[in-house]
DSSP file (Angstrom, degrees, kcal/mol; ACC not computed):
  #  RESIDUE AA STRUCTURE BP1 BP2  ACC     N-H-->O    O-->H-N    N-H-->O    O-->H-N    TCO  KAPPA ALPHA  PHI   PSI    X-CA   Y-CA   Z-CA
    1    1 A M              0   0    0      0, 0.0     2,-0.4     0, 0.0    10,-0.2   0.000 360.0 360.0 360.0 141.0    6.4   -6.0  -13.8
    2    2 A E  E     -A   10   0A   0      8,-2.8     8,-3.1     0, 0.0     2,-0.5  -0.958 360.0-135.3-134.2 114.8    8.8   -3.4  -14.9
    3    3 A K  E     -A    9   0A   0     -2,-0.4     6,-0.2     6,-0.2     3,-0.1  -0.600  21.2-177.7 -74.3 122.6   12.2   -3.1  -13.1
    4    4 A M  E     -     0   0A   0      4,-2.1     2,-0.3    -2,-0.5    -1,-0.2   0.828  65.3 -35.2 -86.7 -38.6   12.8    0.6  -12.4
    5    5 A N  E >  S-A    8   0A   0      3,-1.7     3,-0.7     0, 0.0    -1,-0.3  -0.896  85.2 -63.0-164.8-169.3   16.2    0.1  -10.8
    6    6 A D  T 3  S+     0   0    0     -2,-0.3     3,-0.1     1,-0.2    -3,-0.0   0.670 133.1  29.0 -63.8 -17.8   18.0   -2.5   -8.6
    7    7 A Y  T 3  S+     0   0    0      1,-0.1    49,-1.4    48,-0.1     2,-0.4   0.406 110.8  67.5-123.3  -0.3   15.6   -1.9   -5.7
    8    8 A M  E <   +Ab   5  56A   0     -3,-0.7    -4,-2.1    47,-0.2    -3,-1.7  -0.990  48.9 179.3-131.7 128.8   12.3   -0.8   -7.3
    9    9 A T  E     -Ab   3  57A   0     47,-1.5    49,-2.1    -2,-0.4     2,-0.5  -0.993  21.2-142.1-129.1 122.9    9.9   -2.9   -9.4
   10   10 A K  E     -Ab   2  58A   0     -8,-3.1    -8,-2.8    -2,-0.4     2,-0.3  -0.737  25.9-174.1 -83.3 132.1    6.7   -1.4  -10.8
   11   11 A I  E     - b   0  59A   0     47,-2.8    49,-0.6    -2,-0.5     2,-0.2  -0.814  22.9-116.8-120.4 164.9    3.8   -3.8  -10.8
   12   12 A E    >>  -     0   0    0     -2,-0.3     3,-1.1    47,-0.1     4,-0.7  -0.520  32.9-112.3 -89.8 159.3    0.1   -3.8  -12.0
   13   13 A K  H >> S+     0   0    0      1,-0.3     3,-0.8     2,-0.2     4,-0.5   0.870 119.8  57.8 -67.5 -35.9   -2.8   -4.2   -9.6
   14   14 A V  H 34 S+     0   0    0      1,-0.2    -1,-0.3     2,-0.1     4,-0.2   0.722 108.4  47.8 -63.9 -18.5   -3.4   -7.7  -11.1
   15   15 A E  H <> S+     0   0    0     -3,-1.1     4,-2.2     1,-0.1    -1,-0.2   0.562  88.6  88.6 -98.7 -13.2    0.1   -8.7  -10.1
   16   16 A L  H <X S+     0   0    0     -3,-0.8     4,-2.5    -4,-0.7     5,-0.2   0.929  88.5  42.2 -58.9 -53.1    0.0   -7.4   -6.6
   17   17 A L  H  X S+     0   0    0     -4,-0.5     4,-1.9     1,-0.2    -1,-0.2   0.816 112.5  53.4 -71.3 -25.7   -1.4  -10.5   -4.7
   18   18 A S  H  > S+     0   0    0     -4,-0.2     4,-2.2     2,-0.2    -1,-0.2   0.920 111.8  46.9 -73.6 -40.1    0.8  -13.0   -6.6
   19   19 A V  H  X S+     0   0    0     -4,-2.2     4,-2.1     2,-0.2    -2,-0.2   0.927 112.4  50.1 -64.5 -42.3    4.0  -10.9   -5.6
   20   20 A I  H  X S+     0   0    0     -4,-2.5     4,-2.2    -5,-0.2    -1,-0.2   0.895 112.7  44.9 -62.0 -40.8    2.7  -10.7   -2.1
   21   21 A M  H  X S+     0   0    0     -4,-1.9     4,-2.4     2,-0.2     5,-0.2   0.877 111.3  54.8 -74.3 -34.8    2.2  -14.5   -1.9
   22   22 A E  H  X S+     0   0    0     -4,-2.2     4,-1.2     2,-0.2    -2,-0.2   0.916 111.8  44.3 -61.8 -41.8    5.6  -15.0   -3.6
   23   23 A K  H  <>S+     0   0    0     -4,-2.1     5,-3.2     2,-0.2    -2,-0.2   0.868 114.6  48.4 -65.9 -41.5    7.3  -13.0   -0.9
   24   24 A K  H ><5S+     0   0    0     -4,-2.2     3,-1.4     1,-0.2    -2,-0.2   0.887 110.4  49.5 -70.6 -41.4    5.4  -14.6    1.9
   25   25 A N  H 3<5S+     0   0    0     -4,-2.4    -1,-0.2     1,-0.3    -2,-0.2   0.814 109.6  53.4 -75.9 -27.8    6.0  -18.1    0.8
   26   26 A A  T 3<5S-     0   0    0     -4,-1.2    -1,-0.3    -5,-0.2    -2,-0.2   0.333 118.7-113.3 -90.2  13.4    9.8  -17.2    0.5
   27   27 A L  T < 5 +     0   0    0     -3,-1.4     2,-0.3     1,-0.2    -3,-0.2   0.753  62.1 154.4  69.2  29.1    9.7  -16.0    4.1
   28   28 A W      < -     0   0    0     -5,-3.2     2,-0.4    -6,-0.1    -1,-0.2  -0.641  37.4-131.0 -80.9 146.7   10.3  -12.3    3.3
   29   29 A R  E     -C   49   0A   0     20,-2.8    20,-2.0    -2,-0.3     2,-0.5  -0.774  15.9-113.7 -99.4 143.1    9.0   -9.9    5.9
   30   30 A L  E     +C   48   0A   0     -2,-0.4    18,-0.3    18,-0.2     3,-0.1  -0.640  32.6 179.4 -71.7 122.5    6.9   -6.9    5.2
   31   31 A V  E     -     0   0A   0     16,-3.0     2,-0.3    -2,-0.5    17,-0.2   0.889  57.1 -35.0 -92.8 -54.2    8.9   -3.8    6.1
   32   32 A Q  E     -C   47   0A   0     15,-1.1    15,-2.8     2,-0.0     2,-0.4  -0.977  40.2-136.5-164.2 163.3    6.5   -1.0    5.2
   33   33 A I  E     -C   46   0A   0     -2,-0.3     2,-0.4    13,-0.2    13,-0.2  -0.992  26.6-166.9-128.6 125.1    3.8    0.2    2.9
   34   34 A C  E     -C   45   0A   0     11,-3.0    11,-2.8    -2,-0.4     2,-0.4  -0.906   5.5-162.5-118.5 151.2    4.0    3.7    1.7
   35   35 A C  E     +C   44   0A   0     -2,-0.4     2,-0.3     9,-0.2     9,-0.2  -0.987  12.9 166.6-134.8 126.2    1.5    5.9    0.0
   36   36 A A  E     -C   43   0A   0      7,-2.3     7,-3.2    -2,-0.4     2,-0.6  -0.990  31.4-130.7-137.6 147.0    1.9    9.2   -1.9
   37   37 A M  E     +C   42   0A   0     -2,-0.3     2,-0.4     5,-0.2     5,-0.2  -0.888  32.8 172.1 -99.5 122.4   -0.3   11.2   -4.3
   38   38 A V  E >   -C   41   0A   0      3,-2.9     3,-1.2    -2,-0.6    -2,-0.0  -0.990  66.3 -18.8-132.2 123.8    1.6   12.1   -7.4
   39   39 A N  T 3  S-     0   0    0     -2,-0.4     3,-0.1     1,-0.3    -1,-0.1   0.848 126.1 -50.3  50.2  44.3   -0.1   13.7  -10.4
   40   40 A D  T 3  S+     0   0    0      1,-0.2    23,-1.0    22,-0.1     2,-0.3   0.716 122.9  97.1  69.8  21.9   -3.7   12.7   -9.4
   41   41 A Q  E <  S-CD  38  62A   0     -3,-1.2    -3,-2.9    21,-0.2     2,-0.5  -0.956  73.6-120.3-131.2 153.1   -2.6    9.0   -8.9
   42   42 A Y  E     -CD  37  61A   0     19,-3.0    19,-2.0    -2,-0.3     2,-0.6  -0.811  16.6-158.6 -90.1 135.5   -1.7    7.1   -5.8
   43   43 A E  E     -CD  36  60A   0     -7,-3.2    -7,-2.3    -2,-0.5     2,-0.5  -0.973  12.0-173.0-109.5 118.7    1.8    5.5   -5.7
   44   44 A V  E     -CD  35  59A   0     15,-3.4    15,-3.3    -2,-0.6     2,-0.5  -0.961   4.2-162.9-118.7 124.4    1.8    2.7   -3.1
   45   45 A T  E     -CD  34  58A   0    -11,-2.8   -11,-3.0    -2,-0.5     2,-0.5  -0.947   3.7-160.5-112.6 124.8    5.1    1.1   -2.3
   46   46 A Y  E     -CD  33  57A   0     11,-2.6    11,-2.4    -2,-0.5     2,-0.4  -0.904  11.4-159.1-105.4 123.9    5.4   -2.3   -0.6
   47   47 A S  E     -CD  32  56A   0    -15,-2.8   -16,-3.0    -2,-0.5   -15,-1.1  -0.909  10.4-177.9-110.4 130.4    8.7   -2.9    1.0
   48   48 A F  E     -CD  30  55A   0      7,-3.2     7,-3.0    -2,-0.4     2,-0.3  -0.965   5.5-164.7-134.1 143.1   10.1   -6.4    1.8
   49   49 A A  E     -CD  29  54A   0    -20,-2.0   -20,-2.8    -2,-0.3     2,-0.3  -0.947  11.2-179.1-129.1 149.7   13.3   -7.7    3.5
   50   50 A N  E >  S- D   0  53A   0      3,-1.8     3,-1.6    -2,-0.3     2,-0.5  -0.796  70.3 -57.2-151.3 103.3   15.0  -10.9    3.8
   51   51 A E  T 3  S-     0   0    0     -2,-0.3    -1,-0.0     1,-0.2   -23,-0.0  -0.549 124.3 -15.9  53.0-113.6   18.1  -11.0    5.8
   52   52 A Y  T 3  S+     0   0    0     -2,-0.5     2,-0.4    -3,-0.1    -1,-0.2   0.289 117.5 101.8 -99.0  11.6   20.3   -8.3    4.0
   53   53 A E  E <   - D   0  50A   0     -3,-1.6    -3,-1.8     2,-0.0     2,-0.4  -0.763  49.6-176.9 -91.2 131.8   18.2   -8.3    1.0
   54   54 A F  E     + D   0  49A   0     -2,-0.4     2,-0.3    -5,-0.2    -5,-0.2  -0.992   3.2 176.6-139.0 140.8   15.6   -5.5    0.4
   55   55 A E  E     - D   0  48A   0     -7,-3.0    -7,-3.2    -2,-0.4     2,-0.4  -0.986  11.5-157.1-141.5 145.6   13.1   -5.0   -2.4
   56   56 A N  E     -bD   8  47A   0    -49,-1.4   -47,-1.5    -2,-0.3     2,-0.4  -0.924   0.5-163.6-121.1 145.9   10.3   -2.5   -3.2
   57   57 A Y  E     -bD   9  46A   0    -11,-2.4   -11,-2.6    -2,-0.4     2,-0.5  -0.991  10.6-155.0-128.0 123.8    7.3   -2.9   -5.4
   58   58 A R  E     -bD  10  45A   0    -49,-2.1   -47,-2.8    -2,-0.4     2,-0.5  -0.862   6.6-169.3-107.2 127.1    5.4    0.2   -6.6
   59   59 A L  E     -bD  11  44A   0    -15,-3.3   -15,-3.4    -2,-0.5     2,-0.5  -0.965   5.1-162.9-112.7 126.4    1.7    0.1   -7.6
   60   60 A V  E     + D   0  43A   0    -49,-0.6     2,-0.3    -2,-0.5   -17,-0.2  -0.982  17.3 168.2-118.9 126.8    0.2    3.2   -9.3
   61   61 A V  E     - D   0  42A   0    -19,-2.0   -19,-3.0    -2,-0.5     6,-0.1  -0.939  37.1 -98.0-135.4 149.0   -3.5    3.5   -9.3
   62   62 A D  E >   - D   0  41A   0     -2,-0.3     3,-1.7   -21,-0.2   -21,-0.2  -0.263  41.7-105.1 -63.8 156.1   -6.0    6.2  -10.2
   63   63 A K  T 3  S+     0   0    0    -23,-1.0    28,-0.2     1,-0.3    -1,-0.1   0.678 120.4  43.6 -59.8 -20.6   -7.5    8.2   -7.4
   64   64 A D  T 3  S+     0   0    0     26,-0.1    -1,-0.3     2,-0.1     2,-0.1   0.465  92.3 106.1-100.5  -1.6  -10.9    6.4   -7.7
   65   65 A E    <   -     0   0    0     -3,-1.7    26,-0.7     1,-0.1     2,-0.3  -0.389  66.1-127.3 -81.4 150.9   -9.4    2.8   -8.0
   66   66 A E  E     -e   91   0B   0     -2,-0.1    26,-0.2    24,-0.1    -4,-0.1  -0.744  13.9-146.9 -94.4 149.5   -9.5    0.3   -5.2
   67   67 A V  E     -e   92   0B   0     24,-2.6    26,-1.7    -2,-0.3    -6,-0.0  -0.967  21.8-116.8-119.5 124.8   -6.5   -1.6   -4.0
   68   68 A P  E     -e   93   0B   0      0, 0.0     2,-0.2     0, 0.0    26,-0.1  -0.274  32.6-116.9 -55.1 145.7   -6.7   -5.1   -2.7
   69   69 A S        -     0   0    0     24,-1.5     3,-0.2     1,-0.1     9,-0.1  -0.581  19.4-166.3 -80.4 144.1   -5.8   -5.6    0.9
   70   70 A I    >>  +     0   0    0     -2,-0.2     4,-2.7     7,-0.1     3,-1.7   0.312  60.7 107.4-110.1   6.9   -2.8   -7.7    1.8
   71   71 A S  T 34 S+     0   0    0      1,-0.3     7,-0.2     2,-0.2    -1,-0.1   0.615  70.8  60.8 -62.6 -15.9   -3.8   -7.9    5.5
   72   72 A R  T 34 S+     0   0    0     -3,-0.2    -1,-0.3     1,-0.1     3,-0.2   0.671 115.6  33.7 -84.3 -14.3   -4.9  -11.6    5.3
   73   73 A V  T <4 S+     0   0    0     -3,-1.7     2,-0.6     1,-0.3    -2,-0.2   0.818 131.3  29.4-104.7 -48.6   -1.4  -12.6    4.2
   74   74 A Y    ><  -     0   0    0     -4,-2.7     3,-2.1     1,-0.1    -1,-0.3  -0.914  69.2-162.1-115.2 104.5    0.6  -10.0    6.2
   75   75 A N  T >  S+     0   0    0     -2,-0.6     3,-1.8     1,-0.3     4,-0.4   0.793  86.9  63.4 -52.1 -33.0   -1.2   -9.0    9.5
   76   76 A A  T >> S+     0   0    0      1,-0.3     4,-0.9     2,-0.2     3,-0.7   0.700  84.9  74.0 -68.1 -14.7    0.9   -5.9   10.0
   77   77 A A  H <> S+     0   0    0     -3,-2.1     4,-2.7     1,-0.2    -1,-0.3   0.635  76.4  79.8 -78.5 -10.3   -0.4   -4.5    6.8
   78   78 A I  H <> S+     0   0    0     -3,-1.8     4,-2.4     1,-0.2     5,-0.3   0.957  97.6  44.0 -61.7 -48.9   -3.8   -3.8    8.7
   79   79 A F  H <> S+     0   0    0     -3,-0.7     4,-2.3    -4,-0.4    -1,-0.2   0.899 114.4  47.8 -68.5 -37.2   -2.2   -0.7   10.2
   80   80 A Y  H  X S+     0   0    0     -4,-0.9     4,-2.6     1,-0.2    -2,-0.2   0.935 113.8  47.6 -65.2 -46.3   -0.6    0.5    6.9
   81   81 A E  H  X S+     0   0    0     -4,-2.7     4,-1.9     2,-0.2    -2,-0.2   0.877 111.5  48.7 -60.2 -46.5   -3.7    0.0    5.0
   82   82 A N  H  X S+     0   0    0     -4,-2.4     4,-2.8    -5,-0.2     5,-0.2   0.901 112.0  52.0 -55.9 -46.3   -5.9    1.8    7.6
   83   83 A E  H  X S+     0   0    0     -4,-2.3     4,-3.5    -5,-0.3     5,-0.5   0.939 107.7  49.3 -60.8 -47.6   -3.5    4.7    7.6
   84   84 A M  H  X>S+     0   0    0     -4,-2.6     4,-2.0     1,-0.2     6,-1.3   0.933 115.8  44.2 -60.8 -40.8   -3.4    5.1    3.8
   85   85 A H  H  X5S+     0   0    0     -4,-1.9     4,-0.7     4,-0.2    -1,-0.2   0.918 117.3  45.0 -71.9 -38.9   -7.2    5.2    3.7
   86   86 A E  H  <5S+     0   0    0     -4,-2.8    24,-0.8    -5,-0.2    -2,-0.2   0.899 124.7  30.0 -72.5 -43.4   -7.5    7.5    6.7
   87   87 A L  H  <5S+     0   0    0     -4,-3.5    25,-2.7    -5,-0.2    26,-0.6   0.823 135.4  23.3 -86.7 -31.3   -4.8   10.0    5.7
   88   88 A F  H  <5S-     0   0    0     -4,-2.0    -3,-0.2    -5,-0.5    -2,-0.1   0.542  95.4-119.3-111.5 -16.7   -4.9    9.8    1.9
   89   89 A G     << +     0   0    0     -5,-1.0    -4,-0.2    -4,-0.7    -3,-0.1   0.544  53.3 162.3  91.2   4.1   -8.4    8.6    1.0
   90   90 A L        -     0   0    0     -6,-1.3     2,-0.8     1,-0.1    -1,-0.2  -0.343  38.5-128.8 -61.9 132.3   -6.9    5.4   -0.8
   91   91 A K  E     -e   66   0B   0    -26,-0.7   -24,-2.6   -28,-0.2     2,-0.6  -0.756  27.8-175.7 -90.2 120.3   -9.6    2.8   -1.1
   92   92 A V  E >   -e   67   0B   0     -2,-0.8     3,-0.5   -26,-0.2     2,-0.4  -0.945  16.3-140.7-113.1 117.7   -8.5   -0.5    0.2
   93   93 A E  E 3  S-e   68   0B   0    -26,-1.7   -24,-1.5    -2,-0.6    -2,-0.0  -0.634  71.0  -1.8 -87.7 135.7  -10.9   -3.3   -0.3
   94   94 A Q  T 3  S-     0   0    0     -2,-0.4     2,-0.3     1,-0.2    -1,-0.2   0.927  70.6-173.3  64.3  50.2  -11.5   -6.0    2.4
   95   95 A I    <   -     0   0    0     -3,-0.5     3,-0.3     1,-0.1    -1,-0.2  -0.585  28.9-129.4 -68.7 136.4   -8.9   -5.0    5.1
   96   96 A K  S    S+     0   0    0     -2,-0.3     2,-0.6     1,-0.3    -1,-0.1   0.937 100.1  21.5 -57.0 -47.0   -9.0   -7.7    7.7
   97   97 A T  S    S-     0   0    0     -3,-0.0     2,-0.6     2,-0.0    -1,-0.3  -0.959  78.0-167.2-118.3 109.4   -9.5   -5.2   10.5
   98   98 A D        -     0   0    0     -2,-0.6   -19,-0.1    -3,-0.3   -20,-0.0  -0.862   6.8-162.4 -99.8 125.1  -11.0   -2.0    9.2
   99   99 A L    >   -     0   0    0     -2,-0.6     3,-0.6   -21,-0.2    -1,-0.1   0.374  31.1-128.9 -88.6   2.2  -10.6    0.6   11.9
  100  100 A N  T 3   -     0   0    0      1,-0.2    -2,-0.1     2,-0.1   -18,-0.0   0.855  69.1 -48.8  50.9  50.5  -13.2    2.9   10.2
  101  101 A D  T 3  S+     0   0    0    -19,-0.1    -1,-0.2     1,-0.1    -3,-0.0   0.822 114.5 111.4  63.0  33.5  -11.0    6.1   10.2
  102  102 A R    <   +     0   0    0     -3,-0.6    -2,-0.1     1,-0.1    -1,-0.1   0.087  38.7  96.8-120.9  19.7  -10.2    5.7   14.0
  103  103 A L  S    S+     0   0    0    -21,-0.1     2,-0.3     1,-0.1    -1,-0.1   0.900  91.0  32.7 -74.8 -36.1   -6.6    5.0   13.8
  104  104 A Y  S    S-     0   0    0      2,-0.1     2,-0.9   -21,-0.0    -1,-0.1  -0.803  76.1-127.3-117.9 159.4   -5.6    8.7   14.4
  105  105 A R        +     0   0    0     -2,-0.3     2,-0.3    -3,-0.0    -3,-0.1  -0.802  54.7 148.3-103.2  86.5   -7.1   11.4   16.4
  106  106 A I        -     0   0    0     -2,-0.9    -2,-0.1     1,-0.1     0, 0.0  -0.915  48.9-145.6-126.7 152.0   -7.3   14.0   13.7
  107  107 A D  S    S+     0   0    0     -2,-0.3     2,-0.3     2,-0.1    -1,-0.1   0.777  78.8  66.7 -87.1 -22.5   -9.5   16.8   13.0
  108  108 A A  S    S-     0   0    0    -21,-0.0     2,-0.6     1,-0.0    -2,-0.1  -0.716  80.3-121.2 -96.4 144.4   -9.4   16.8    9.2
  109  109 A E  S    S-     0   0    0     -2,-0.3     4,-0.1     1,-0.3   -22,-0.1  -0.748  92.7 -13.0 -87.3 130.3  -10.7   14.1    6.9
  110  110 A T  S >  S-     0   0    0    -24,-0.8     3,-1.3    -2,-0.6    -1,-0.3   0.949  76.1-173.1  42.2  70.3   -8.0   12.6    4.7
  111  111 A P  T 3  S+     0   0    0      0, 0.0   -23,-0.2     0, 0.0   -24,-0.1   0.771  77.9  52.2 -64.9 -26.5   -5.4   15.5    5.5
  112  112 A F  T 3  S+     0   0    0    -25,-2.7     2,-0.4     2,-0.1   -24,-0.2   0.417  85.3 101.5 -93.7   4.9   -2.8   14.3    2.9
  113  113 A K  S <  S-     0   0    0     -3,-1.3     5,-0.1   -26,-0.6   -24,-0.1  -0.702  87.6 -98.9 -85.2 138.8   -5.2   14.1    0.0
  114  114 A K    >   -     0   0    0     -2,-0.4     3,-0.9     1,-0.1     4,-0.4  -0.180  29.3-124.6 -54.4 142.7   -5.0   17.1   -2.4
  115  115 A E  G >  S+     0   0    0      1,-0.2     3,-0.9     2,-0.2    -1,-0.1   0.830 107.6  59.0 -63.5 -32.9   -7.7   19.7   -1.7
  116  116 A A  G 3  S+     0   0    0      1,-0.2    -1,-0.2     2,-0.1    -2,-0.1   0.714 104.9  52.9 -71.8 -15.1   -9.1   19.7   -5.2
  117  117 A D  G <         0   0    0     -3,-0.9    -1,-0.2     1,-0.2    -2,-0.2   0.503 360.0 360.0 -99.0   6.2   -9.8   16.0   -4.8
  118  118 A K    <         0   0    0     -3,-0.9    -1,-0.2    -4,-0.4    -2,-0.1   0.441 360.0 360.0 -83.9 360.0  -11.8   16.2   -1.7
């Protein structure tokens, strides 16, 4: 883990599930998961809140890497993970409920993924 500022901590993929379990056991709620493509890598940010505290954890992975699903710990993650896969092409392994690219009615496949990567 690398503290980037007061509200953002960069984590490695191997740390993701332990961070998620730590937050769940401490009764933090999942606020959102955000995905962005930056310099041919995905930046996935997991945000949590507990009362008036707010923390973000950023995971940076290569465009061909898989990210473990957290949907078995936080059910709401199902929608975020399906969205990231459908819109960005992020590979999420073992989503509790995989909607198979049917979350949105869109004409383009992975519309937020860079053209060079399609």
